[in-house]
C-alpha positions in Angstrom: 36.7 61.8 118.6 38.0 59.6 116.0 41.6 58.9 116.5 43.5 59.9 114.1 44.8 58.0 111.6 48.2 55.4 112.2 50.2 57.2 109.2 49.2 60.5 109.8 50.8 59.4 113.1 53.1 58.3 111.8 54.3 60.7 110.0 53.6 63.0 113.3 56.2 61.7 114.5 59.0 61.2 112.0 58.5 64.8 111.5 59.6 65.6 115.6 62.3 63.3 115.6 63.2 65.5 112.8 63.0 68.5 114.0 64.3 67.5 117.5 66.8 65.7 116.0 68.1 69.2 113.9 67.5 71.6 116.8 70.3 69.4 118.8 72.6 69.5 115.6 74.4 72.4 115.2 77.4 73.4 112.3 80.0 75.9 112.9 81.1 78.4 110.1 84.0 77.6 108.5 86.3 80.2 108.8 88.3 81.3 105.2 91.3 83.9 105.5 91.7 85.0 102.6 95.2 85.9 101.9 95.9 88.6 99.6 99.3 89.3 97.8 100.5 91.9 96.4 101.9 91.6 93.2 103.9 95.0 90.7 101.4 97.3 89.3 102.6 96.9 85.4 101.0 100.0 84.2 99.1 103.3 85.3 97.9 106.3 84.4 100.3 106.3 81.6 103.3 105.2 83.9 105.1 102.4 83.0 106.9 100.1 85.3 110.9 99.8 85.1 111.9 97.8 88.2 113.2 98.6 91.4 115.8 100.4 93.0 117.3 100.9 95.2 117.2 104.3 96.9 121.1 106.3 97.3 119.7 108.4 100.2 121.4 107.1 102.3 124.6 106.4 100.8 127.8 107.6 101.2 128.4 109.1 98.1 125.4 110.6 97.0 126.0 112.8 100.1 122.2 112.1 101.0 120.9 112.8 97.8 117.6 110.3 96.8 116.9 108.0 93.9 114.9 110.4 93.1 115.5 114.0 93.4 114.3 117.5 93.1 110.9 116.7 91.9 108.0 116.2 95.2 106.9 114.6 97.4 103.2 113.1 98.6 103.1 110.1 101.7 99.3 109.8 102.4 97.8 106.4 104.2 96.3 106.0 101.5 98.8 105.8 98.3 98.3 103.6 95.4 100.6 102.9 92.6 97.5 104.9 90.3 96.7 107.5 93.3 101.2 108.4 92.8 101.3 108.3 89.7 98.5 110.8 89.0 100.2 113.3 91.9 103.4 112.4 89.6 101.6 113.3 85.9 99.6 115.9 87.4 102.9 117.8 88.2 104.4 117.0 84.3 107.1 114.9 85.8 108.9 112.0 84.1 109.6 109.4 87.3 107.6 108.3 89.5 108.4 106.2 92.1 107.2 104.7 95.6 108.8 103.5 98.5 107.8 102.2 101.8 104.2 101.4 101.0 103.4 105.3 101.4 106.1 108.1 100.4 105.4 108.8 96.0 109.2 110.6 94.5 108.1 112.7 91.9 111.7 113.7 89.5 112.7 114.4 86.0 115.2 111.9 85.8 117.1 109.3 88.3 120.0 109.0 89.9 122.3 107.2 88.1 123.9 106.6 91.7 120.9 104.0 91.3 121.3 100.6 91.2 118.5 98.0 89.0 117.5 95.7 92.2 115.8 92.5 92.0 111.9 92.9 92.0 111.7 91.2 94.8 113.2 94.3 96.8 110.3 95.4 96.9 108.1 93.9 98.7 105.2 95.7 101.1 101.8 96.2 99.8 100.5 99.9 99.5 98.6 101.2 102.2 95.6 102.3 100.8 94.9 98.8 98.3 97.6 96.1 99.7 96.7 94.4 96.3 99.5 96.5 94.6 103.3 96.9 95.2 104.5 99.9 96.9 108.1 99.1 97.4 109.6 98.0 100.5 112.7 98.8 102.6 114.7 101.5 101.3 113.6 100.2 97.9 111.7 102.7 94.7 109.0 100.8 92.5 110.1 103.1 89.8 108.0 103.9 86.4 108.7 106.2 83.3 105.7 107.7 81.6 105.0 106.4 78.6 106.7 109.1 75.7 109.4 110.3 78.3 113.4 109.8 77.4 114.7 107.6 79.7 117.6 108.8 81.3 119.5 108.8 84.2 120.6 112.6 86.0 123.9 112.6 84.9 123.5 110.2 82.1 126.2 111.4 78.9 127.6 113.4 81.6 129.7 110.8 82.9 131.9 110.1 80.1 132.8 113.1 78.7 133.1 114.8 82.4 135.8 112.0 82.4 137.6 112.8 78.8 137.1 116.6 80.3 139.0 115.0 84.1 141.7 113.4 81.6 142.3 116.1 79.1 143.1 118.7 82.1 145.3 116.8 84.0 147.8 116.1 79.9 147.3 119.7 80.6 148.5 120.2 83.7 150.6 117.0 83.8 152.2 118.7 79.6 152.7 122.2 81.7 154.4 121.1 84.8 157.1 118.5 82.4 157.9 122.1 80.8 158.8 124.1 83.7 160.8 121.2 84.2 
């Protein structure tokens, strides 16, 4: 048998060393964790975002009524902004609100007693899509259906009710003066 060519021997030695080196080298996959930051959905299912509002059911002056009262509600672990808007739209409601990651509220009016607060108070991601904001703890992400008249429950009544009460008080006071 003829000895291998010296160049071939050198090449084979080099390849075997490279293979040995590669076998001894291990790579550790880098673990990159991506954090999804939830954001306000500006509009969905023909509803437009109005803002973050305090829930009123825990306020003494409301008698336990919610900010979006008199409508329908739904609480689902798959709740998203579009899902809540579609639910409210299919039931014919002008207002839609999402609270505490999964609670959807629909109503014709937003309570005049529900103050608008900084959007940062609505800071919880939706259960069904963590990239979307679904209200907060005792705060609602409130949406109004496009084309609906924006108005609070009782809006326009507060001023006239005050005038009527003042007039009734004046009449009563006038009646008392007449008796004296």
